[in-house]
C-alpha positions in Angstrom: 20.8 25.4 -59.2 23.9 26.6 -57.3 27.2 25.3 -56.3 30.3 27.0 -54.9 33.3 27.2 -57.2 37.2 27.0 -56.1 37.5 30.8 -56.3 34.7 31.4 -53.7 32.2 32.2 -56.5 28.9 30.6 -57.3 27.9 28.5 -60.4 24.5 28.8 -61.6 22.9 26.1 -63.9 20.3 27.0 -66.6 18.2 23.9 -66.9 17.1 24.7 -70.4 20.4 25.8 -71.9 22.7 23.6 -69.7 25.0 26.6 -69.7 26.7 27.6 -66.6 27.5 31.2 -65.5 30.1 32.0 -62.8 29.6 34.8 -60.5 32.8 36.4 -59.2 33.7 39.5 -57.6 34.1 41.2 -60.9 30.8 42.6 -61.6 31.8 43.4 -65.4 33.0 39.9 -65.9 29.7 38.4 -64.7 27.9 40.6 -67.0 30.1 39.5 -70.1 29.6 36.1 -69.3 25.9 36.3 -69.1 25.6 38.2 -72.3 27.8 35.8 -74.1 25.5 32.9 -72.9 22.4 34.9 -74.3 20.4 33.7 -71.0 19.2 35.6 -68.0 20.8 34.7 -64.7 18.2 32.6 -62.9 17.8 33.3 -59.0 20.3 31.5 -56.9 18.7 28.3 -55.1 20.3 25.7 -52.9 17.8 23.1 -53.9 18.0 20.5 -56.6 17.0 21.2 -60.1 13.1 21.6 -60.6 11.3 18.4 -61.6 8.2 18.3 -64.0 6.1 16.4 -61.6 4.0 15.6 -64.5 3.3 16.5 -68.3 2.8 14.5 -71.2 6.6 13.0 -71.6 6.5 12.1 -67.9 3.1 10.3 -67.9 4.0 8.6 -71.4 7.1 7.2 -69.6 5.0 6.0 -66.6 2.6 4.4 -68.9 5.6 2.6 -70.8 7.0 1.6 -67.5 3.5 0.1 -66.6 3.5 -1.9 -69.9 6.9 -3.4 -69.0 5.8 -4.4 -65.6 2.6 -5.8 -67.1 4.6 -8.2 -68.9 7.5 -9.2 -66.6 6.4 -9.0 -62.9 2.9 -9.7 -63.9 4.0 -13.0 -65.4 6.1 -13.7 -62.1 2.8 -13.0 -60.2 0.7 -15.4 -62.2 3.2 -18.1 -61.8 0.7 -20.0 -59.8 -1.2 -20.9 -62.9 1.8 -22.6 -64.2 2.5 -24.1 -60.9 -1.0 -25.8 -60.9 -0.7 -26.8 -64.5 2.7 -28.3 -64.2 1.8 -30.2 -61.2 -1.4 -31.8 -62.7 -0.4 -32.3 -66.5 3.3 -31.1 -67.7 5.5 -32.0 -64.9 3.1 -34.3 -63.0 6.0 -36.6 -61.9 8.0 -33.7 -60.1 7.1 -32.3 -56.5 5.9 -29.1 -55.8 9.3 -27.8 -54.7 11.0 -28.8 -57.8 8.5 -27.0 -60.0 8.5 -23.9 -58.0 12.3 -23.7 -58.7 11.2 -22.6 -62.1 9.4 -19.6 -60.7 11.8 -18.8 -58.1 14.9 -18.7 -60.4 12.9 -16.4 -62.8 12.1 -14.1 -59.8 15.7 -14.4 -58.8 17.1 -13.0 -62.0 14.4 -10.4 -62.1 15.5 -9.0 -59.0 19.4 -9.7 -59.1 19.5 -8.1 -62.6 18.7 -4.9 -60.9 22.4 -4.6 -59.8 23.9 -4.7 -63.4 20.8 -2.9 -64.9 21.0 -0.1 -62.4 24.6 0.6 -63.0 23.9 0.5 -66.9 20.9 3.0 -66.3 23.2 5.2 -64.1 25.8 5.2 -67.1 23.1 6.3 -69.8 22.4 2.9 -71.3 18.7 2.8 -70.5 17.4 2.3 -73.9 20.1 -0.6 -74.6 18.8 -2.3 -71.4 15.3 -2.2 -72.2 15.9 -3.0 -75.8 18.1 -6.1 -75.0 15.7 -7.2 -72.3 12.9 -7.0 -74.5 14.5 -9.1 -77.3 15.8 -11.8 -74.8 12.4 -12.1 -72.9 10.3 -12.5 -76.2 12.7 -15.1 -77.6 12.4 -17.1 -74.4 8.6 -17.0 -74.0 8.2 -18.3 -77.7 10.6 -21.0 -76.8 8.6 -21.9 -73.8 5.7 -22.4 -76.0 7.7 -25.2 -77.8 8.6 -27.0 -74.6 7.6 -30.4 -74.5 5.8 -32.3 -71.6 7.7 -33.9 -69.1 10.9 -32.0 -70.2 11.8 -30.2 -67.3 15.2 -28.9 -68.4 13.4 -27.4 -71.4 10.8 -25.4 -69.2 13.6 -24.4 -66.8 15.8 -23.0 -69.4 13.1 -21.0 -71.3 11.0 -19.9 -68.5 13.4 -19.8 -65.4 16.7 -18.8 -67.1 15.8 -17.0 -70.5 12.7 -15.1 -69.3 14.5 -14.3 -66.0 17.3 -12.6 -67.7 15.3 -10.7 -70.0 13.2 -9.5 -66.9 16.1 -8.5 -64.9 17.2 -6.1 -67.7 13.9 -4.6 -68.0 12.4 -4.4 -64.5 14.7 -1.9 -62.7 15.4 0.6 -65.5 11.5 0.8 -66.2 10.8 1.7 -62.5 14.0 4.0 -62.0 13.4 6.1 -65.0 10.5 7.7 -63.3 12.8 9.4 -60.9 13.9 11.7 -63.9 10.5 13.2 -63.8 9.1 13.1 -60.3 10.4 14.0 -56.9 7.6 15.1 -54.7 5.2 12.6 -56.3 7.9 9.8 -56.9 6.2 7.1 -54.8 2.8 7.6 -56.5 4.5 7.5 -59.8 6.4 4.3 -58.9 3.1 3.0 -57.6 1.3 3.3 -61.0 4.2 1.6 -62.8 4.1 -1.3 -60.4 0.3 -1.4 -60.7 0.8 -2.6 -64.4 2.3 -5.8 -62.8 -0.8 -6.5 -60.9 -3.1 -5.9 -64.1 -1.0 -8.1 -66.0 -1.1 -10.8 -63.2 -4.8 -10.6 -63.3 -5.1 -10.8 -67.2 -2.5 -13.5 -67.5 -4.0 -15.7 -64.8 -7.5 -15.6 -66.3 -6.4 -16.0 -69.9 -3.8 -18.6 -69.3 -6.1 -20.7 -67.0 -8.7 -20.8 -69.8 -6.2 -21.4 -72.7 -4.3 -24.0 -70.8 -7.4 -26.1 -69.9 -9.2 -25.5 -73.0 -8.8 -26.3 -76.7 -5.8 -24.0 -77.3 -3.6 -26.0 -74.7 -0.3 -25.0 -73.3 1.7 -24.1 -76.5 -0.7 -21.8 -77.9 -1.6 -20.4 -74.5 1.9 -19.4 -74.2 2.1 -17.9 -77.5 -1.0 -15.9 -76.9 0.8 -14.2 -74.0 3.9 -13.8 -76.0 2.1 -11.9 -78.8 0.6 -9.6 -76.1 4.1 -9.0 -74.7 5.5 -8.3 -78.2 2.9 -5.5 -78.8 3.3 -3.9 -75.2 7.2 -4.3 -75.1 7.5 -2.5 -78.7 4.9 0.3 -77.5 7.0 0.6 -74.3 10.5 1.0 -75.9 9.0 3.8 -77.9 7.2 5.7 -75.1 9.9 5.8 -72.4 12.4 8.5 -72.5 15.2 9.8 -70.2 15.3 13.4 -69.1 18.3 13.8 -66.8 22.0 13.4 -68.1 23.7 10.3 -67.2 26.7 10.3 -64.9 29.1 9.7 -68.0 27.4 12.8 -69.7 28.0 15.2 -66.9 31.2 17.2 -66.7 33.5 16.4 -63.9 30.9 13.7 -62.7 32.6 11.5 -60.0 31.6 7.7 -59.5 29.1 7.0 -56.7 31.2 6.6 -53.5 29.9 3.1 -52.2 31.7 3.4 -48.7 28.9 5.3 -47.2 26.5 3.0 -48.4 28.2 0.0 -47.2 28.6 1.6 -43.8 24.8 2.8 -43.5 23.3 0.6 -40.8 19.7 2.0 -41.1 19.9 1.2 -44.9 21.2 -2.3 -44.3 18.5 -3.0 -41.8 16.0 -1.8 -44.6 17.6 -4.3 -46.8 17.3 -7.1 -44.3 13.8 -6.3 -43.6 13.0 -6.3 -47.2 14.7 -9.6 -47.6 12.9 -11.3 -44.8 9.5 -10.0 -46.1 10.0 -11.2 -49.5 11.2 -14.6 -48.2 7.6 -15.4 -47.4 5.3 -12.7 -49.2 4.9 -14.6 -52.3 4.0 -18.0 -50.7 0.2 -17.1 -51.1 0.6 -16.0 -54.7 2.2 -19.3 -55.7 0.0 -21.8 -53.6 -3.4 -20.4 -53.2 -4.9 -22.1 -56.1 -3.4 -25.3 -55.0 -4.4 -24.7 -51.4 -8.0 -24.1 -52.4 -8.2 -27.2 -54.7 -6.6 -29.4 -52.1 -9.4 -28.4 -49.5 -12.0 -29.6 -51.9 -13.1 -26.3 -53.5 -14.2 -26.6 -57.2 -11.7 -25.9 -59.9 -13.8 -22.7 -60.9 -12.9 -21.1 -57.4 -9.2 -22.0 -57.6 -9.4 -20.9 -61.2 -10.0 -17.1 -59.9 -8.3 -17.1 -56.6 -5.2 -15.7 -58.0 -6.7 -13.1 -60.3 -8.7 -11.8 -57.3 -5.6 -11.6 -55.2 -3.9 -9.7 -57.9 -7.1 -7.4 -58.8 -6.7 -6.3 -55.2 -3.1 -5.7 -55.6 -3.6 -3.1 -58.1 -5.2 -0.9 -55.5 -2.6 -1.9 -52.9 0.1 -0.5 -55.2 -1.4 2.8 -56.0 -3.6 4.0 -52.9 -0.8 3.4 -50.2 1.7 5.3 -52.6 -0.4 8.4 -52.9 -0.6 8.5 -49.0 3.2 7.6 -48.9 4.1 10.8 -50.5 2.2 12.8 -47.8 3.3 11.1 -44.8 6.3 9.3 -45.8 6.7 5.6 -47.3 7.9 3.9 -44.1 4.9 5.2 -42.2 2.6 3.5 -44.7 4.6 0.6 -45.6 5.4 -0.9 -42.2 1.7 -1.2 -41.2 1.0 -2.9 -44.6 3.8 -5.3 -43.8 2.6 -6.3 -40.3 -1.0 -6.9 -41.6 0.3 -8.9 -44.4 2.2 -11.2 -42.1 -1.0 -11.4 -39.9 -3.2 -12.2 -42.9 -1.1 -15.2 -44.0 -2.6 -17.0 -40.8 -5.9 -16.3 -42.3 -5.2 -18.3 -45.2 -6.2 -21.3 -43.1 -9.9 -19.8 -43.4 -9.6 -19.8 -47.3 -11.4 -23.3 -47.3 -14.7 -21.9 -48.8 -15.8 -19.4 -51.4 -16.2 -16.6 -49.0 -13.0 -17.3 -47.1 -10.9 -17.5 -50.4 -12.4 -14.2 -51.7 -12.0 -12.2 -48.5 -8.4 -13.6 -48.1 -7.5 -12.8 -51.6 -8.8 -9.2 -51.6 -7.2 -8.3 -48.1 -3.8 -10.1 -48.8 -3.7 -8.6 -52.3 -4.1 -5.1 -51.1 -1.7 -5.0 -48.1 1.1 -7.0 -49.8 0.9 -4.7 -52.7 1.4 -1.7 -50.4 4.7 -3.3 -49.2 5.7 -4.3 -52.7 5.2 -0.9 -54.2 6.7 1.3 -51.2 9.8 -0.7 -50.6 11.7 1.0 -53.5 10.9 4.5 -52.5 11.8 3.7 -48.9 15.2 2.3 -49.9 15.7 5.4 -52.1 14.9 7.8 -49.0 18.4 7.0 -47.6 20.1 8.3 -50.6 22.2 11.5 -49.6 21.8 12.8 -53.3 20.3 11.9 -56.7 23.3 10.0 -57.9 23.0 7.4 -55.1 19.3 6.4 -55.9 20.1 3.8 -58.6 22.9 2.3 -56.6 20.8 1.8 -53.3 17.8 0.3 -55.3 20.2 -2.0 -57.2 21.8 -3.2 -54.1 18.3 -3.7 -52.4 17.0 -5.4 -55.4 20.0 -8.0 -55.8 19.9 -8.9 -51.9 16.1 -9.3 -52.2 16.6 -12.0 -55.1 18.0 -14.5 -52.9 15.0 -14.6 -50.7 12.8 -14.9 -53.8 15.0 -17.8 -55.0 14.8 -19.8 -52.0 11.5 -18.7 -50.3 8.8 -20.6 -52.4 10.8 -24.0 -52.9 11.2 -23.9 -48.8 7.4 -23.6 -48.7 7.0 -26.2 -51.3 9.3 -28.7 -49.4 7.3 -27.8 -46.0 3.9 -28.2 -47.4 4.2 -31.5 -49.3 5.1 -34.7 -46.9 4.8 -38.2 -48.3 2.6 -37.0 -51.1 0.2 -35.2 -48.8 0.0 -31.5 -48.2 0.6 -30.2 -44.5 -0.4 -26.6 -45.0 0.4 -25.0 -41.5 4.1 -25.6 -42.0 4.5 -23.4 -45.1 2.0 -20.7 -43.8 3.6 -20.3 -40.3 7.1 -20.0 -41.9 5.9 -17.3 -44.4 4.1 -15.4 -41.4 7.0 -15.5 -39.3 9.5 -14.3 -41.6 7.3 -11.4 -43.0 6.7 -10.3 -39.4 10.4 -10.3 -38.7 10.9 -8.3 -41.6 8.3 -5.7 -40.2 10.5 -5.5 -37.2 13.7 -4.8 -39.1 12.0 -2.2 -41.0 10.8 -0.5 -37.9 14.3 -0.2 -36.6 15.4 1.1 -40.0 12.9 3.7 -39.8 13.9 4.9 -36.3 17.5 5.2 -37.7 16.6 7.2 -40.5 14.3 9.4 -38.4 17.1 10.4 -36.1 19.3 11.3 -39.2 16.8 13.5 -40.8 15.3 14.7 -37.6 11.8 14.2 -39.0 8.8 11.7 -38.5 7.7 12.0 -42.1 9.5 9.0 -43.5 
């Protein structure tokens, strides 16, 4: 890697020895410096330091990130099981919108935690974040297993606040650490990490449905999930490693200049588009099981509605990402967002077995494509590597407010005088997702003009 020095020379960085050789006009001084460093001068290059784009340590870090997402975002996406169980058993005296606040606060803290966690990650506190997050999350899930029926505050504190704070410390660092190993294949690597959340949602949904409604009951059902989380989070803490030096470890490193980010109109259009999309995107994940049962389908069909959707999302979070590395994340993400917004209207057809399965597969795939590509899309506005964590953190923090309010709004729209009126939440969700797609399209256009390329 090369950089211009104050005397007009060139500084060459050896990535293995971390030693710098300064080339000046004095050739003998250049030779003396090279000899004292006991390294050969690498060829000058104006590009960034090379990324491994793979290797054992890189893929073990990706695996560890998938385990973290399995436990955290996977639990968020399986909240529909809790929503259905709370509505009929544990919190039956509360309306759907009040119950959905538990999951919404949990999801809000998961994303809002990206701002402080992203800053800590950039400062070199990666292992501190995931260690503390793991402890808080595990303590909270075992406290949830002790919550008593009809005690809303106990469930809200354990599941909404405690688990949410733990997720917030875990989520962004587990995704961002892949940027230490991948550049050209970054979207694909992040997609593999995010696919762990869909796998977790499939397993947790099926497992918790069976345990809650079987002989184990709520307490031991939650504890079973907690023991799985314990094993996965301990393993993930051991597997994930950072590669690049943090900002505080780099000599003469300067803090990220926030002014260009705050004045970047294209970036903020991307943030607004992502926020609008997330405002309605999770409505089917929260309410499909309740919707199918309210339309007379057997509990068995409703039982598997959410796992089917999340199973399709595994492919939606990997296949589009590999394509995004080829033609650009925006070029894949925008069609996925438009299709997701249109598919929400098709949830009206999910009133029989075939309709429920078809909707779950299609919506799971295309919504997964948006979820996995928004992070590399936001990162594509970065002018250098040091801005990536800050831009992703800002995006995550703003998105959190949409996730906090979207599902309670949908719940309040759905339930009127004790009866469900489903067209109201579904129209709301579809309109805001399509509005988000329009903002993302405008954002892509501005980024294309800046970089003078259509591969975005």
